[in-house]
N, C-alpha and C positions, 0 to 999 in steps of 0.2 A: 556666930549668933546671929550679928549684923547682918551677912549675906542670906542667912535662912529668914530672917524679918524680911526683907527686901526682895526675895524669890516667893515668899508666901504673899506679900502686897500685891507684886505685879502679878500674881497670878491671880488674884482676886479682881486687881480692875480690869485686866483683860476678859477675866469672865462676866465682866458688867456690873460687879460689884463694889463699885468706888467706896464706898463710906466703910466695909471692911478693908480694904488696903489702905486708906487714911490710917485706922488705926495699928496696923502695923508700922507705917511708916512714922507716925507721931511716936511710936514705940522707940524705935530705932534712934531720931533725934533726941532722946533725952540720953542716947548715951554718950561717952566721949569718943568722938570720932576725927579722922584727919578731916583736913580742909576739903580734899577730894569726894572724900565717903560722905559727908554732910552735903555737898553739892547733889549728890546722884540722887540722895534721899529727900532733898528739896523739891527736885526737879520731879520726882515722882509723888512727891504731895500735891505739889502744886495741878500736875496731871490729875490726879485722884478729886482735886478740889474742883477742876475746871467741868470734869464729868457730874458733879451735884450740883452742878449751877451756882459755884460759890467763887465769882469772878473775882471780888475782890481780895479777897483773903488769896487766891490763888496768885493774883498779881503781887500781891505781897511776899509769897514765898519763893517766887521765882525770882523777884527783886532784890531777896537773901541770895540767891543761887549765884545772880550775874555778878553780884558784889564780890562773892568768894573768886566768880573766875572759872568759864567752863569750857575748855578747849575741846567738847566732845559736837558743840552745837545744840544740844539739848534745851538748854534753859534757852536760848536764843529760840526755839522753834516752838516752843511753850507760850514763851511769852508772845510772841507774833499771834497764836491761836487765839490767848486770852484778850489780848486789844483787838480782834476782831472781832470776838463775841461782846464785847464790851462797845464797839463800835465809835469809841472815843479819839483814837489816836491813830488813823491808818498809816500816819508817814514812818512814826516809829514803828509800826509792824511791819511795813515794806522792810524797812533796813534789818528789823529782827530774823524776817524771813531769809534776806539776802547774807546776813552772817553766818545763820544756822548753816545753811548750805555749804558757803564755803569752808567750813570747820568742818563739815562732814564729807564734801567731796574730798579734799586733802586727805582726811586719814582712810575714807576707801578707797581713792588712788592707789595710796601708797599699798595698801593689802591687796587692792587686785580685784575687788569689787565693782567692774564696773558693770553688773545689773542693781544693783543695791542703790549706786551714784544715778544712776538713771532714775530709780524711784525716786530717791532723794529729792532730785531734780524736779521731776512733775511736781511732789509736796512743796516746794517753794513756788513754782508758778501757779498753783492755785492758791496759795497764801498771798501771792503777788496781785491775783487776779482781783480777789476780794478787796484788797485793801485798793486798789486802783478803782473799783467800783462804788465804793466807799467815797472817794475823793471827785465820784465825778468823772471821771478820765473810762468812759466806757470804753471807746475803742482800742483802748491801749489792755482795757480787762480783758475784751473779747481777744487780742492778740497772745495775753496769759494763758488765759485758758487751753487755746488752742496749743500752744508749745507744752503745757503740762500733758494733753492727751499725746501730742508725738512723742515724748518723752518716754509714757507709759508704754506705746507701744513698741519701742527700742528696746526698752528695758526688757519685753517679753521676749522679742526677736533675738537679742544678744543671746537668751539661755536656751533659742531653738536649735538644734542642730542641723535640721534642712534648712538650707539657705534659698527661702522662698521671699518672692517680691509681692508686695503688695497685700499679703495677706490680712486677712481679719483677725484684728484684735479679740475679741471674745473666742475665735477658733486659735488663735495663741493660748490665749490663757488656759484654754480647754485638753488642749495637746500635750503641752510642755510638763512633763512632769516636774510636781514641787519638791524636786533634787537641790539644787541651788536658790531657786526663789523662794522667799518668804514667806510663808502664806499670811503671815501678818504685815510684812512691808505690802503685798499687793492690797490686801483687804483694807489697811490705812490710807493708802496712795487712793485708791479707787472710789474710797467713800470721799475723801477731799475732792476730789476731782468731779462726783457727783453734785458733792454742795456748790462748790462753784459753779458749776454749769446753771445748777437750779437759780442759783439767784442772778443768772444771766438771763433767766426765762427760757433755759433750752432744755424743758423738764424732757422731753423724749430722748435726748441725748443722756440728760444725767440718770435717768430710769436704768440704761444701759450699765452707767459704772456703778453704781448704787446694787444693781443683781451681782456684778462679778465680785464685789466687796461682801456679798452675802453670802455668795456661795465659797469665798475664799477661807474667811472665820467661820468655821462650824462649830457654833454656840457659843461666841465669844462676842466682845467690846463692839467690833465693826459688823458683826452680822446684827445685832440689837439695833444700832445706829441706821444702819441700812435700810432695815425694815421697818421704822420708826418713818425715816425719811420717804420710802416709798407708800404708807399708808398718807402720809400726808400729801403727796401728788394723787392719791386713787390707785395705785398700781399694785399688784401681787406680787410678793419680793420672787418667785418661781414661775417658769410658764415652762412648755413642753418644747417650743420652738425655739430654734437655735438663733441667741441675740447676736446683732451685728454693732459694732461701735463704729459713729462716722469718723473718720480722721479731719 
């Protein structure tokens, strides 16, 4: 029963319907759950609330998850996100981002998922870039954003069978079959990189990453987020010519 609720809730959130997903997660949390199950639903609920713009309540739910303990790094990553959105504790957001990656990296390395580890690393560096910018450490934020882009390139190159040096990231994304690379991980990573670059006023570079996210998540949460971001910049989501991403 709880698995079905989580699946339905996640499907709703990832389709861009967080309010619907919230209902499934709250229903599950009324059940008798193990601590690990409760943590998973609290994190899912927190993420849904973030998408609804209810940051204070999201922080509260994620705080409960952290109190119970989350060895996956998901609660830490989501807490970093909500703190960055609120903008009131970038130092803690920085620590949460690092903790999230350390936990996820250990698990991913054990499982042999080098590509996904690189994508998670890219997401960590985008969070760090945003936190450092809030702390008025722009040079370090710029470096963090560059690290995020480099890891995204590495993630896509890891999944490419041909060993080509200096290949363009957009070309990698378009030519690598989504066989091992999960489209959701690609979309989430490039949307975050775009967000960090936009915050640093690198709008042209941000556009390319938003477009990759838009293309990777066909009809889901990150497609909608990327589309909104591109609308704010004043650029259409799709274009006919090949995109190039600067390293």
